[in-house]
Each structure stands twice: as structure tokens, then as C-alpha cells.
SEZA-979871 format. One line per field, with one value per atom (N, C-alpha, C): residue number from 1; residue in three letters; atom name; x, y, z. Coordinates in nm, 3 decimals, decimal comma, padded with zeros to 5 digits. Example, Ala and Ser with C-alpha at 12.3 -4.5 7.8 and 13.67 -1.06 7.14 Angstrom:
residues 2
resi c(1; 1; 1; 2; 2; 2)
resn c(Ala; Ala; Ala; Ser; Ser; Ser)
name c(N; CA; C; N; CA; C)
u c(01,319; 01,230; 01,320; 01,285; 01,367; 01,290)
v c(-00,569; -00,450; -00,330; -00,225; -00,106; 00,003)
w c(00,780; 00,780; 00,780; 00,708; 00,714; 00,787)
//
This chain:
residues 190
resi c(1; 1; 1; 2; 2; 2; 3; 3; 3; 4; 4; 4; 5; 5; 5; 6; 6; 6; 7; 7; 7; 8; 8; 8; 9; 9; 9; 10; 10; 10; 11; 11; 11; 12; 12; 12; 13; 13; 13; 14; 14; 14; 15; 15; 15; 16; 16; 16; 17; 17; 17; 18; 18; 18; 19; 19; 19; 20; 20; 20; 21; 21; 21; 22; 22; 22; 23; 23; 23; 24; 24; 24; 25; 25; 25; 26; 26; 26; 27; 27; 27; 28; 28; 28; 29; 29; 29; 30; 30; 30; 31; 31; 31; 32; 32; 32; 33; 33; 33; 34; 34; 34; 35; 35; 35; 36; 36; 36; 37; 37; 37; 38; 38; 38; 39; 39; 39; 40; 40; 40; 41; 41; 41; 42; 42; 42; 43; 43; 43; 44; 44; 44; 45; 45; 45; 46; 46; 46; 47; 47; 47; 48; 48; 48; 49; 49; 49; 50; 50; 50; 51; 51; 51; 52; 52; 52; 53; 53; 53; 54; 54; 54; 55; 55; 55; 56; 56; 56; 57; 57; 57; 58; 58; 58; 59; 59; 59; 60; 60; 60; 61; 61; 61; 62; 62; 62; 63; 63; 63; 64; 64; 64; 65; 65; 65; 66; 66; 66; 67; 67; 67; 68; 68; 68; 69; 69; 69; 70; 70; 70; 71; 71; 71; 72; 72; 72; 73; 73; 73; 74; 74; 74; 75; 75; 75; 76; 76; 76; 77; 77; 77; 78; 78; 78; 79; 79; 79; 80; 80; 80; 81; 81; 81; 82; 82; 82; 83; 83; 83; 84; 84; 84; 85; 85; 85; 86; 86; 86; 87; 87; 87; 88; 88; 88; 89; 89; 89; 90; 90; 90; 91; 91; 91; 92; 92; 92; 93; 93; 93; 94; 94; 94; 95; 95; 95; 96; 96; 96; 97; 97; 97; 98; 98; 98; 99; 99; 99; 100; 100; 100; 101; 101; 101; 102; 102; 102; 103; 103; 103; 104; 104; 104; 105; 105; 105; 106; 106; 106; 107; 107; 107; 108; 108; 108; 109; 109; 109; 110; 110; 110; 111; 111; 111; 112; 112; 112; 113; 113; 113; 114; 114; 114; 115; 115; 115; 116; 116; 116; 117; 117; 117; 118; 118; 118; 119; 119; 119; 120; 120; 120; 121; 121; 121; 122; 122; 122; 123; 123; 123; 124; 124; 124; 125; 125; 125; 126; 126; 126; 127; 127; 127; 128; 128; 128; 129; 129; 129; 130; 130; 130; 131; 131; 131; 132; 132; 132; 133; 133; 133; 134; 134; 134; 135; 135; 135; 136; 136; 136; 137; 137; 137; 138; 138; 138; 139; 139; 139; 140; 140; 140; 141; 141; 141; 142; 142; 142; 143; 143; 143; 144; 144; 144; 145; 145; 145; 146; 146; 146; 147; 147; 147; 148; 148; 148; 149; 149; 149; 150; 150; 150; 151; 151; 151; 152; 152; 152; 153; 153; 153; 154; 154; 154; 155; 155; 155; 156; 156; 156; 157; 157; 157; 158; 158; 158; 159; 159; 159; 160; 160; 160; 161; 161; 161; 162; 162; 162; 163; 163; 163; 164; 164; 164; 165; 165; 165; 166; 166; 166; 167; 167; 167; 168; 168; 168; 169; 169; 169; 170; 170; 170; 171; 171; 171; 172; 172; 172; 173; 173; 173; 174; 174; 174; 175; 175; 175; 176; 176; 176; 177; 177; 177; 178; 178; 178; 179; 179; 179; 180; 180; 180; 181; 181; 181; 182; 182; 182; 183; 183; 183; 184; 184; 184; 185; 185; 185; 186; 186; 186; 187; 187; 187; 188; 188; 188; 189; 189; 189; 190; 190; 190)
resn c(Met; Met; Met; Ile; Ile; Ile; Arg; Arg; Arg; Pro; Pro; Pro; Pro; Pro; Pro; Arg; Arg; Arg; Leu; Leu; Leu; Val; Val; Val; Ala; Ala; Ala; Tyr; Tyr; Tyr; Glu; Glu; Glu; Arg; Arg; Arg; Val; Val; Val; Ser; Ser; Ser; Thr; Thr; Thr; Thr; Thr; Thr; Arg; Arg; Arg; Gln; Gln; Gln; Gly; Gly; Gly; Arg; Arg; Arg; Ser; Ser; Ser; Gly; Gly; Gly; Leu; Leu; Leu; Gly; Gly; Gly; Leu; Leu; Leu; Asn; Asn; Asn; Ala; Ala; Ala; Gln; Gln; Gln; Arg; Arg; Arg; Ala; Ala; Ala; Ala; Ala; Ala; Ile; Ile; Ile; Glu; Glu; Glu; Ala; Ala; Ala; Phe; Phe; Phe; Ala; Ala; Ala; Arg; Arg; Arg; Gly; Gly; Gly; Arg; Arg; Arg; Glu; Glu; Glu; Ala; Ala; Ala; Val; Val; Val; Val; Val; Val; Ile; Ile; Ile; Gly; Gly; Gly; Arg; Arg; Arg; Phe; Phe; Phe; Thr; Thr; Thr; Glu; Glu; Glu; Val; Val; Val; Glu; Glu; Glu; Ser; Ser; Ser; Gly; Gly; Gly; Gly; Gly; Gly; Lys; Lys; Lys; Asn; Asn; Asn; Val; Val; Val; Arg; Arg; Arg; Pro; Pro; Pro; Glu; Glu; Glu; Leu; Leu; Leu; Ala; Ala; Ala; Lys; Lys; Lys; Ala; Ala; Ala; Leu; Leu; Leu; Asp; Asp; Asp; Leu; Leu; Leu; Ala; Ala; Ala; Arg; Arg; Arg; Leu; Leu; Leu; Thr; Thr; Thr; Gly; Gly; Gly; Ser; Ser; Ser; Ala; Ala; Ala; Leu; Leu; Leu; Val; Val; Val; Ile; Ile; Ile; Ala; Ala; Ala; Arg; Arg; Arg; Leu; Leu; Leu; Asp; Asp; Asp; Arg; Arg; Arg; Leu; Leu; Leu; Ser; Ser; Ser; Arg; Arg; Arg; Asn; Asn; Asn; Ala; Ala; Ala; Ala; Ala; Ala; Phe; Phe; Phe; Leu; Leu; Leu; Leu; Leu; Leu; Thr; Thr; Thr; Leu; Leu; Leu; Arg; Arg; Arg; Asp; Asp; Asp; Ser; Ser; Ser; Gly; Gly; Gly; Val; Val; Val; Gly; Gly; Gly; Phe; Phe; Phe; Leu; Leu; Leu; Ala; Ala; Ala; Cys; Cys; Cys; Asp; Asp; Asp; Met; Met; Met; Pro; Pro; Pro; Glu; Glu; Glu; Ala; Ala; Ala; Asn; Asn; Asn; Asp; Asp; Asp; Leu; Leu; Leu; Thr; Thr; Thr; Val; Val; Val; Gly; Gly; Gly; Ile; Ile; Ile; Met; Met; Met; Ala; Ala; Ala; Leu; Leu; Leu; Val; Val; Val; Ala; Ala; Ala; Gln; Gln; Gln; Ala; Ala; Ala; Glu; Glu; Glu; Arg; Arg; Arg; Glu; Glu; Glu; Ala; Ala; Ala; Ile; Ile; Ile; Ser; Ser; Ser; Leu; Leu; Leu; Arg; Arg; Arg; Thr; Thr; Thr; Arg; Arg; Arg; Glu; Glu; Glu; Ala; Ala; Ala; Leu; Leu; Leu; Ala; Ala; Ala; Ala; Ala; Ala; Ala; Ala; Ala; Arg; Arg; Arg; Ala; Ala; Ala; Arg; Arg; Arg; Gly; Gly; Gly; Val; Val; Val; Arg; Arg; Arg; Leu; Leu; Leu; Gly; Gly; Gly; Asn; Asn; Asn; Pro; Pro; Pro; Asn; Asn; Asn; Gly; Gly; Gly; Ala; Ala; Ala; Ala; Ala; Ala; Ala; Ala; Ala; Leu; Leu; Leu; Arg; Arg; Arg; Arg; Arg; Arg; Ala; Ala; Ala; Gly; Gly; Gly; Lys; Lys; Lys; Gly; Gly; Gly; Thr; Thr; Thr; Ala; Ala; Ala; Ala; Ala; Ala; Leu; Leu; Leu; Arg; Arg; Arg; Ala; Ala; Ala; Ala; Ala; Ala; Val; Val; Val; Ala; Ala; Ala; Ala; Ala; Ala; Asn; Asn; Asn; Ala; Ala; Ala; Asp; Asp; Asp; Ala; Ala; Ala; Phe; Phe; Phe; Ala; Ala; Ala; Gln; Gln; Gln; Asp; Asp; Asp; Leu; Leu; Leu; Ala; Ala; Ala; Pro; Pro; Pro; Leu; Leu; Leu; Ile; Ile; Ile; Ala; Ala; Ala; Asp; Asp; Asp; His; His; His; Arg; Arg; Arg; Gly; Gly; Gly; Gly; Gly; Gly; Tyr; Tyr; Tyr)
name c(N; CA; C; N; CA; C; N; CA; C; N; CA; C; N; CA; C; N; CA; C; N; CA; C; N; CA; C; N; CA; C; N; CA; C; N; CA; C; N; CA; C; N; CA; C; N; CA; C; N; CA; C; N; CA; C; N; CA; C; N; CA; C; N; CA; C; N; CA; C; N; CA; C; N; CA; C; N; CA; C; N; CA; C; N; CA; C; N; CA; C; N; CA; C; N; CA; C; N; CA; C; N; CA; C; N; CA; C; N; CA; C; N; CA; C; N; CA; C; N; CA; C; N; CA; C; N; CA; C; N; CA; C; N; CA; C; N; CA; C; N; CA; C; N; CA; C; N; CA; C; N; CA; C; N; CA; C; N; CA; C; N; CA; C; N; CA; C; N; CA; C; N; CA; C; N; CA; C; N; CA; C; N; CA; C; N; CA; C; N; CA; C; N; CA; C; N; CA; C; N; CA; C; N; CA; C; N; CA; C; N; CA; C; N; CA; C; N; CA; C; N; CA; C; N; CA; C; N; CA; C; N; CA; C; N; CA; C; N; CA; C; N; CA; C; N; CA; C; N; CA; C; N; CA; C; N; CA; C; N; CA; C; N; CA; C; N; CA; C; N; CA; C; N; CA; C; N; CA; C; N; CA; C; N; CA; C; N; CA; C; N; CA; C; N; CA; C; N; CA; C; N; CA; C; N; CA; C; N; CA; C; N; CA; C; N; CA; C; N; CA; C; N; CA; C; N; CA; C; N; CA; C; N; CA; C; N; CA; C; N; CA; C; N; CA; C; N; CA; C; N; CA; C; N; CA; C; N; CA; C; N; CA; C; N; CA; C; N; CA; C; N; CA; C; N; CA; C; N; CA; C; N; CA; C; N; CA; C; N; CA; C; N; CA; C; N; CA; C; N; CA; C; N; CA; C; N; CA; C; N; CA; C; N; CA; C; N; CA; C; N; CA; C; N; CA; C; N; CA; C; N; CA; C; N; CA; C; N; CA; C; N; CA; C; N; CA; C; N; CA; C; N; CA; C; N; CA; C; N; CA; C; N; CA; C; N; CA; C; N; CA; C; N; CA; C; N; CA; C; N; CA; C; N; CA; C; N; CA; C; N; CA; C; N; CA; C; N; CA; C; N; CA; C; N; CA; C; N; CA; C; N; CA; C; N; CA; C; N; CA; C; N; CA; C; N; CA; C; N; CA; C; N; CA; C; N; CA; C; N; CA; C; N; CA; C; N; CA; C; N; CA; C; N; CA; C; N; CA; C; N; CA; C; N; CA; C; N; CA; C; N; CA; C; N; CA; C; N; CA; C; N; CA; C; N; CA; C; N; CA; C; N; CA; C; N; CA; C; N; CA; C; N; CA; C; N; CA; C; N; CA; C; N; CA; C; N; CA; C; N; CA; C; N; CA; C; N; CA; C; N; CA; C; N; CA; C; N; CA; C; N; CA; C; N; CA; C; N; CA; C; N; CA; C; N; CA; C; N; CA; C; N; CA; C)
u c(14,341; 14,220; 14,193; 14,173; 14,146; 13,995; 13,958; 13,816; 13,775; 13,654; 13,608; 13,583; 13,591; 13,561; 13,421; 13,406; 13,277; 13,215; 13,085; 13,009; 12,894; 12,858; 12,738; 12,646; 12,527; 12,433; 12,343; 12,321; 12,227; 12,131; 12,003; 11,899; 11,808; 11,765; 11,678; 11,575; 11,453; 11,350; 11,300; 11,241; 11,205; 11,068; 10,977; 10,841; 10,792; 10,697; 10,637; 10,572; 10,510; 10,446; 10,550; 10,666; 10,772; 10,819; 10,827; 10,869; 10,769; 10,639; 10,535; 10,536; 10,553; 10,548; 10,666; 10,779; 10,898; 10,970; 10,909; 10,968; 11,103; 11,112; 11,240; 11,343; 11,299; 11,391; 11,436; 11,345; 11,382; 11,487; 11,471; 11,568; 11,705; 11,704; 11,831; 11,897; 11,816; 11,870; 11,930; 11,861; 11,911; 12,044; 12,053; 12,177; 12,292; 12,265; 12,369; 12,411; 12,315; 12,349; 12,434; 12,397; 12,474; 12,615; 12,625; 12,755; 12,841; 12,783; 12,858; 12,905; 12,816; 12,855; 12,970; 12,961; 13,066; 13,200; 13,200; 13,325; 13,360; 13,281; 13,299; 13,306; 13,214; 13,207; 13,087; 13,088; 12,980; 12,912; 12,780; 12,704; 12,679; 12,742; 12,733; 12,621; 12,565; 12,454; 12,378; 12,250; 12,163; 12,076; 12,076; 11,998; 11,906; 11,781; 11,680; 11,617; 11,602; 11,546; 11,444; 11,338; 11,239; 11,253; 11,325; 11,355; 11,396; 11,368; 11,407; 11,559; 11,608; 11,751; 11,805; 11,716; 11,759; 11,782; 11,735; 11,752; 11,881; 11,953; 12,083; 12,077; 11,967; 11,954; 11,884; 11,964; 11,910; 11,965; 11,883; 11,930; 11,984; 11,920; 11,966; 12,101; 12,121; 12,251; 12,358; 12,325; 12,423; 12,461; 12,362; 12,391; 12,478; 12,447; 12,524; 12,669; 12,688; 12,824; 12,899; 12,829; 12,893; 12,941; 12,854; 12,893; 13,010; 13,005; 13,115; 13,246; 13,238; 13,358; 13,410; 13,319; 13,356; 13,421; 13,373; 13,420; 13,522; 13,550; 13,641; 13,580; 13,449; 13,378; 13,354; 13,315; 13,276; 13,123; 13,072; 12,929; 12,898; 12,794; 12,758; 12,615; 12,596; 12,464; 12,439; 12,312; 12,279; 12,317; 12,284; 12,314; 12,354; 12,441; 12,491; 12,377; 12,273; 12,165; 12,080; 12,095; 12,024; 12,088; 12,214; 12,282; 12,239; 12,244; 12,201; 12,200; 12,120; 12,122; 12,174; 12,251; 12,308; 12,460; 12,516; 12,659; 12,746; 12,714; 12,795; 12,791; 12,674; 12,659; 12,746; 12,740; 12,819; 12,969; 13,007; 13,149; 13,200; 13,116; 13,154; 13,168; 13,072; 13,079; 13,204; 13,233; 13,352; 13,478; 13,482; 13,600; 13,594; 13,491; 13,468; 13,557; 13,621; 13,703; 13,634; 13,504; 13,432; 13,427; 13,481; 13,476; 13,335; 13,293; 13,164; 13,173; 13,090; 13,086; 12,945; 12,932; 12,802; 12,799; 12,699; 12,691; 12,685; 12,625; 12,614; 12,743; 12,838; 12,967; 13,077; 13,101; 13,192; 13,336; 13,378; 13,516; 13,529; 13,427; 13,429; 13,546; 13,604; 13,710; 13,662; 13,748; 13,707; 13,657; 13,722; 13,681; 13,542; 13,520; 13,388; 13,279; 13,307; 13,207; 13,172; 13,272; 13,246; 13,159; 13,190; 13,111; 12,969; 12,957; 12,824; 12,743; 12,810; 12,740; 12,675; 12,748; 12,691; 12,577; 12,591; 12,484; 12,360; 12,378; 12,265; 12,193; 12,268; 12,205; 12,126; 12,182; 12,110; 11,981; 11,984; 11,863; 11,759; 11,803; 11,710; 11,640; 11,718; 11,660; 11,564; 11,596; 11,507; 11,377; 11,387; 11,267; 11,178; 11,237; 11,161; 11,090; 11,159; 11,100; 10,984; 11,005; 10,898; 10,775; 10,798; 10,687; 10,610; 10,681; 10,614; 10,535; 10,592; 10,522; 10,398; 10,407; 10,291; 10,181; 10,216; 10,115; 10,050; 10,129; 10,073; 09,977; 10,012; 09,924; 09,795; 09,804; 09,684; 09,594; 09,654; 09,575; 09,506; 09,579; 09,523; 09,404; 09,403; 09,289; 09,175; 09,196; 09,092; 09,096; 09,201; 09,213; 09,240; 09,162; 09,188; 09,295; 09,402; 09,515; 09,505; 09,562; 09,567; 09,449; 09,453; 09,347; 09,252; 09,128; 09,037; 09,007; 09,025; 08,998; 09,122; 09,237; 09,362; 09,392; 09,461; 09,503; 09,386; 09,273; 09,157; 09,115; 09,120; 09,082; 09,176; 09,304; 09,401; 09,376; 09,347; 09,321; 09,196; 09,089; 08,967; 08,993; 09,082; 09,112; 09,211; 09,262; 09,358; 09,496; 09,527; 09,655; 09,741; 09,775; 09,861; 10,006; 10,089; 10,233; 10,281; 10,190; 10,226; 10,336; 10,327; 10,428; 10,566; 10,570; 10,698; 10,753; 10,666; 10,711; 10,765; 10,698; 10,744; 10,880; 10,900; 11,029; 11,140; 11,112; 11,212; 11,244; 11,140; 11,163; 11,245; 11,215; 11,292; 11,437; 11,459; 11,597; 11,668; 11,597; 11,658; 11,696; 11,608; 11,638; 11,758; 11,762; 11,874; 12,004; 11,996; 12,113; 12,165; 12,074; 12,114; 12,184; 12,131; 12,193; 12,331; 12,342; 12,469; 12,574; 12,530; 12,621; 12,670; 12,594; 12,630; 12,771; 12,812; 12,949; 13,056; 13,028; 13,125; 13,143; 13,032; 13,040; 13,115; 13,085; 13,154; 13,304; 13,343; 13,484; 13,550; 13,480; 13,534; 13,555; 13,460; 13,472; 13,586; 13,614; 13,718; 13,857; 13,873; 14,005; 14,027; 13,923; 13,928; 14,017)
v c(10,872; 10,868; 10,724; 10,705; 10,572; 10,549; 10,438; 10,404; 10,323; 10,346; 10,264; 10,121; 10,025; 09,887; 09,877; 09,789; 09,774; 09,640; 09,645; 09,526; 09,507; 09,382; 09,347; 09,277; 09,334; 09,280; 09,174; 09,068; 08,962; 08,937; 08,948; 08,927; 08,816; 08,729; 08,618; 08,590; 08,566; 08,510; 08,384; 08,295; 08,164; 08,158; 08,245; 08,232; 08,364; 08,353; 08,471; 08,558; 08,496; 08,574; 08,659; 08,600; 08,677; 08,791; 08,762; 08,865; 08,979; 08,946; 09,050; 09,135; 09,072; 09,150; 09,245; 09,207; 09,292; 09,291; 09,228; 09,234; 09,165; 09,046; 08,976; 09,048; 09,100; 09,172; 09,302; 09,372; 09,498; 09,476; 09,370; 09,340; 09,306; 09,229; 09,196; 09,321; 09,405; 09,528; 09,618; 09,631; 09,715; 09,661; 09,528; 09,468; 09,493; 09,480; 09,501; 09,647; 09,738; 09,881; 09,919; 09,869; 09,897; 09,839; 09,719; 09,655; 09,739; 09,785; 09,865; 09,997; 10,062; 10,187; 10,163; 10,053; 10,021; 09,995; 09,950; 09,923; 10,033; 10,140; 10,250; 10,196; 10,106; 10,043; 10,097; 10,072; 10,116; 09,992; 09,988; 09,879; 09,920; 09,850; 09,887; 09,815; 09,713; 09,640; 09,566; 09,548; 09,479; 09,381; 09,257; 09,154; 09,087; 09,074; 09,018; 08,898; 08,792; 08,668; 08,611; 08,554; 08,480; 08,335; 08,257; 08,119; 08,041; 07,914; 07,828; 07,821; 07,817; 07,804; 07,668; 07,572; 07,439; 07,428; 07,527; 07,522; 07,591; 07,530; 07,584; 07,668; 07,665; 07,745; 07,874; 07,982; 08,112; 08,220; 08,267; 08,366; 08,494; 08,546; 08,671; 08,651; 08,537; 08,510; 08,501; 08,438; 08,429; 08,568; 08,657; 08,795; 08,867; 08,846; 08,910; 08,862; 08,732; 08,677; 08,728; 08,740; 08,792; 08,936; 09,020; 09,159; 09,164; 09,083; 09,081; 09,039; 08,937; 08,889; 08,996; 09,059; 09,159; 09,281; 09,322; 09,446; 09,422; 09,297; 09,267; 09,299; 09,299; 09,329; 09,202; 09,219; 09,105; 09,097; 08,976; 08,953; 08,965; 09,041; 09,055; 09,007; 08,931; 08,878; 08,908; 08,919; 08,950; 08,835; 08,714; 08,595; 08,483; 08,397; 08,288; 08,202; 08,177; 08,090; 08,158; 08,288; 08,356; 08,322; 08,283; 08,244; 08,105; 08,012; 07,876; 07,795; 07,688; 07,592; 07,458; 07,464; 07,345; 07,353; 07,260; 07,265; 07,259; 07,169; 07,156; 07,286; 07,348; 07,474; 07,583; 07,596; 07,699; 07,673; 07,548; 07,517; 07,541; 07,513; 07,541; 07,691; 07,767; 07,912; 07,965; 07,912; 07,955; 07,940; 07,835; 07,806; 07,866; 07,947; 07,998; 08,116; 08,177; 08,293; 08,426; 08,423; 08,543; 08,544; 08,648; 08,657; 08,693; 08,638; 08,679; 08,700; 08,791; 08,830; 08,814; 08,763; 08,750; 08,850; 08,937; 09,040; 08,980; 08,861; 08,798; 08,728; 08,713; 08,649; 08,724; 08,850; 08,930; 08,880; 08,808; 08,761; 08,613; 08,560; 08,417; 08,387; 08,270; 08,224; 08,095; 08,032; 07,912; 07,801; 07,785; 07,680; 07,709; 07,832; 07,862; 07,858; 07,902; 07,894; 07,748; 07,662; 07,519; 07,460; 07,491; 07,439; 07,495; 07,625; 07,687; 07,636; 07,603; 07,546; 07,414; 07,332; 07,204; 07,225; 07,323; 07,353; 07,403; 07,491; 07,545; 07,433; 07,338; 07,227; 07,140; 07,114; 07,033; 07,103; 07,235; 07,311; 07,302; 07,313; 07,300; 07,165; 07,060; 06,925; 06,911; 06,972; 06,966; 07,043; 07,158; 07,236; 07,155; 07,093; 07,012; 06,896; 06,829; 06,717; 06,765; 06,875; 06,928; 06,968; 07,026; 07,066; 06,944; 06,842; 06,720; 06,654; 06,650; 06,589; 06,669; 06,801; 06,885; 06,869; 06,863; 06,845; 06,707; 06,605; 06,470; 06,466; 06,532; 06,536; 06,609; 06,718; 06,793; 06,707; 06,638; 06,550; 06,440; 06,384; 06,278; 06,328; 06,458; 06,516; 06,553; 06,535; 06,564; 06,705; 06,778; 06,915; 06,910; 06,989; 07,001; 07,107; 07,069; 07,159; 07,233; 07,351; 07,430; 07,524; 07,609; 07,705; 07,642; 07,615; 07,549; 07,633; 07,763; 07,851; 07,886; 07,843; 07,871; 08,019; 08,059; 08,198; 08,291; 08,236; 08,321; 08,403; 08,344; 08,415; 08,532; 08,513; 08,622; 08,734; 08,697; 08,800; 08,880; 08,810; 08,881; 08,975; 08,936; 09,019; 09,130; 09,130; 09,231; 09,210; 09,088; 09,058; 08,973; 09,028; 08,955; 08,976; 08,978; 08,991; 09,134; 09,231; 09,369; 09,421; 09,391; 09,441; 09,383; 09,254; 09,192; 09,251; 09,268; 09,327; 09,468; 09,545; 09,681; 09,679; 09,585; 09,573; 09,536; 09,442; 09,401; 09,517; 09,591; 09,705; 09,813; 09,839; 09,939; 09,895; 09,766; 09,715; 09,729; 09,704; 09,716; 09,861; 09,954; 10,096; 10,137; 10,093; 10,126; 10,067; 09,945; 09,880; 09,960; 10,004; 10,081; 10,211; 10,277; 10,400; 10,371; 10,261; 10,225; 10,186; 10,125; 10,077; 10,190; 10,298; 10,409; 10,462; 10,488; 10,536; 10,435; 10,306; 10,203; 10,207; 10,221; 10,226; 10,352; 10,463; 10,588; 10,575; 10,516; 10,494; 10,404; 10,301; 10,205; 10,274; 10,355; 10,427; 10,529; 10,579; 10,681; 10,621; 10,492; 10,430; 10,368; 10,326; 10,263; 10,147)
w c(09,421; 09,499; 09,545; 09,672; 09,726; 09,723; 09,661; 09,652; 09,775; 09,823; 09,936; 09,888; 09,980; 09,941; 09,881; 09,783; 09,716; 09,753; 09,772; 09,808; 09,712; 09,689; 09,614; 09,712; 09,732; 09,831; 09,769; 09,845; 09,804; 09,919; 09,889; 09,989; 09,938; 10,029; 09,987; 10,095; 10,050; 10,136; 10,068; 10,146; 10,095; 10,028; 10,068; 10,015; 09,956; 09,864; 09,803; 09,909; 10,009; 10,116; 10,190; 10,218; 10,284; 10,193; 10,063; 09,968; 09,961; 09,963; 09,958; 10,083; 10,198; 10,323; 10,334; 10,277; 10,282; 10,416; 10,518; 10,651; 10,655; 10,602; 10,602; 10,517; 10,403; 10,316; 10,380; 10,446; 10,512; 10,620; 10,698; 10,803; 10,743; 10,635; 10,568; 10,513; 10,448; 10,389; 10,498; 10,610; 10,720; 10,774; 10,788; 10,837; 10,739; 10,611; 10,510; 10,506; 10,513; 10,511; 10,633; 10,750; 10,871; 10,859; 10,805; 10,784; 10,690; 10,580; 10,483; 10,545; 10,621; 10,688; 10,786; 10,861; 10,958; 10,894; 10,771; 10,700; 10,601; 10,601; 10,506; 10,364; 10,332; 10,201; 10,124; 09,994; 09,906; 09,849; 09,859; 09,797; 09,653; 09,558; 09,416; 09,344; 09,407; 09,346; 09,452; 09,426; 09,522; 09,443; 09,487; 09,419; 09,521; 09,484; 09,574; 09,507; 09,586; 09,531; 09,628; 09,571; 09,648; 09,603; 09,684; 09,647; 09,770; 09,771; 09,881; 09,893; 10,016; 10,039; 09,999; 09,975; 09,934; 09,785; 09,709; 09,563; 09,524; 09,433; 09,393; 09,267; 09,194; 09,073; 09,111; 09,117; 09,158; 09,066; 08,975; 08,876; 08,939; 09,044; 09,104; 09,174; 09,236; 09,297; 09,190; 09,078; 08,967; 08,919; 08,907; 08,864; 08,968; 09,095; 09,201; 09,197; 09,180; 09,174; 09,052; 08,938; 08,817; 08,839; 08,900; 08,925; 09,023; 09,127; 09,224; 09,157; 09,074; 09,005; 08,908; 08,833; 08,734; 08,798; 08,912; 08,975; 09,087; 09,118; 09,228; 09,364; 09,371; 09,495; 09,574; 09,698; 09,781; 09,782; 09,786; 09,802; 09,951; 09,987; 10,128; 10,147; 10,253; 10,288; 10,435; 10,471; 10,610; 10,702; 10,660; 10,740; 10,646; 10,693; 10,610; 10,556; 10,636; 10,588; 10,481; 10,459; 10,350; 10,217; 10,220; 10,098; 10,056; 10,150; 10,121; 10,250; 10,248; 10,357; 10,305; 10,199; 10,138; 10,154; 10,230; 10,261; 10,135; 10,043; 09,922; 09,841; 09,834; 09,761; 09,824; 09,957; 10,026; 10,012; 10,022; 10,011; 09,869; 09,769; 09,630; 09,610; 09,664; 09,654; 09,723; 09,839; 09,915; 09,830; 09,748; 09,667; 09,527; 09,498; 09,362; 09,325; 09,422; 09,392; 09,421; 09,449; 09,489; 09,641; 09,700; 09,844; 09,889; 10,001; 10,053; 10,203; 10,248; 10,389; 10,440; 10,561; 10,626; 10,741; 10,744; 10,848; 10,987; 11,000; 11,131; 11,173; 11,081; 11,110; 11,034; 11,066; 10,984; 10,982; 11,082; 11,087; 11,049; 10,984; 10,947; 10,854; 10,873; 10,783; 10,716; 10,637; 10,564; 10,657; 10,772; 10,866; 10,922; 10,969; 11,027; 10,922; 10,799; 10,693; 10,666; 10,663; 10,641; 10,751; 10,875; 10,988; 10,982; 10,960; 10,956; 10,837; 10,727; 10,612; 10,650; 10,724; 10,768; 10,868; 10,956; 11,052; 10,977; 10,879; 10,802; 10,728; 10,671; 10,601; 10,699; 10,816; 10,916; 10,957; 10,972; 11,007; 10,897; 10,770; 10,658; 10,661; 10,685; 10,690; 10,807; 10,921; 11,038; 11,012; 10,947; 10,913; 10,819; 10,721; 10,626; 10,696; 10,786; 10,859; 10,947; 11,018; 11,104; 11,021; 10,906; 10,819; 10,770; 10,723; 10,676; 10,787; 10,908; 11,021; 11,058; 11,057; 11,091; 10,987; 10,860; 10,755; 10,766; 10,795; 10,811; 10,930; 11,040; 11,157; 11,125; 11,049; 11,011; 10,922; 10,826; 10,738; 10,820; 10,917; 11,002; 11,082; 11,116; 11,188; 11,094; 10,963; 10,866; 10,809; 10,835; 10,784; 10,634; 10,559; 10,414; 10,396; 10,329; 10,312; 10,179; 10,176; 10,053; 10,042; 09,943; 09,916; 09,815; 09,852; 09,759; 09,636; 09,645; 09,531; 09,453; 09,499; 09,429; 09,422; 09,318; 09,303; 09,272; 09,229; 09,197; 09,319; 09,438; 09,559; 09,585; 09,559; 09,578; 09,478; 09,353; 09,252; 09,288; 09,334; 09,373; 09,490; 09,581; 09,697; 09,662; 09,539; 09,499; 09,558; 09,597; 09,661; 09,568; 09,454; 09,362; 09,397; 09,296; 09,318; 09,294; 09,302; 09,272; 09,365; 09,495; 09,588; 09,556; 09,524; 09,490; 09,361; 09,260; 09,134; 09,158; 09,243; 09,274; 09,342; 09,435; 09,503; 09,405; 09,316; 09,217; 09,123; 09,080; 08,992; 09,062; 09,189; 09,265; 09,278; 09,302; 09,311; 09,178; 09,068; 08,935; 08,907; 08,943; 08,923; 09,008; 09,134; 09,221; 09,167; 09,116; 09,059; 08,939; 08,853; 08,735; 08,778; 08,881; 08,930; 08,990; 09,064; 09,126; 09,022; 08,913; 08,810; 08,719; 08,709; 08,619; 08,644; 08,770; 08,791; 08,749; 08,767; 08,725; 08,574; 08,502; 08,356; 08,313; 08,379; 08,345; 08,373; 08,487; 08,516; 08,413; 08,373; 08,276; 08,141; 08,100; 07,974; 07,980; 08,099; 08,116; 08,137; 08,114; 08,127; 08,263; 08,326; 08,458; 08,454)
//
């Protein structure tokens, strides 16, 4: 019996607000699902993270890479910049032995990944600079930045992290269901 190619999905948004809205995650998930269907592949695990692309410590990415390495699957991401905007990080990952595919660049090779890694890092640095400049301009105009009431205002409005927790729990349940056949195969002499 020939098994379809297996993929491990990794989705990332940068802010808690993006994670709560689900819009960025939904678009990434749709791109990955379409990619998998087009390749007649099976997504055996899905990992979702709310973390800046500039940070290299990402527990969900580590779990995704471990599953991909363990099962011989490829890591699939909707767009290369969802993986990271740090060139050194992307180049290290490229050389880690875990294959990864970006839905927006399905035919990427080592050269194009290297170039795109440098472009993604330059974009991250440009975004950071624009943000710092905009905040400095707002401060210069006398704008008070931040929420004066902190998280208390969100709790009073009933807008905590419930949606994000629900999304993470749903992903965990889906992952457990997807992993069950692998465990059964392994127990059966896989």
C-alpha cells in the first residue's frame, strides 16, 4: 500500500489580537489545506503559535519539527515569512535535515530560500523601524500610548484569551486524532 506524502502544518501570527481574530490563522490554514489537496498529501499534525517572527524560541515550532523529523514528514507553512523573518534562523532550519515547504513558493530550492530569508529579515527590520518612528511621532504630538487600564479593561469587557485558548485546544484535539493512526501503525510493526 502506498502512503500519501505526510505534512506537518505550522501556522504563526505575531500578536495575540491576530490570534484571537483567527483571520490570519484561517487564511494560513486554508492555504495549507489547498496545498495538501493539490499534492494529495495528508496533514498529520498542526501547530499554531502566537509569537513574533523575530523570536527564535518557539515551543510549537519545536514540536512541529520533532514530529516532522520523527515521521519523516515535511514541515509546511503558508508563507516563508510565517516561519521566521530571521535569515540565520531560516538558514539553520534549512540545514537541519527537516524538509519544509512554503505554499507561496512550492518550488523553492536552497538558493531561493536563502535569498527569501534575507528579504524576510530586511522586511522585519523595516517594519520595526517604521513602528518605532510612528510611536515616536505620536509621543511628540502628546499622544498617551498604551491602555491606561491595562488588562482589567479587557476582562471587564469579557475579551480575554478564551478564543485563543479554544483554538489551541481544538488544534490539540485535531493533532491527537491525526496522531492516533501513526501510533496504531507503529504498534502494528510500522
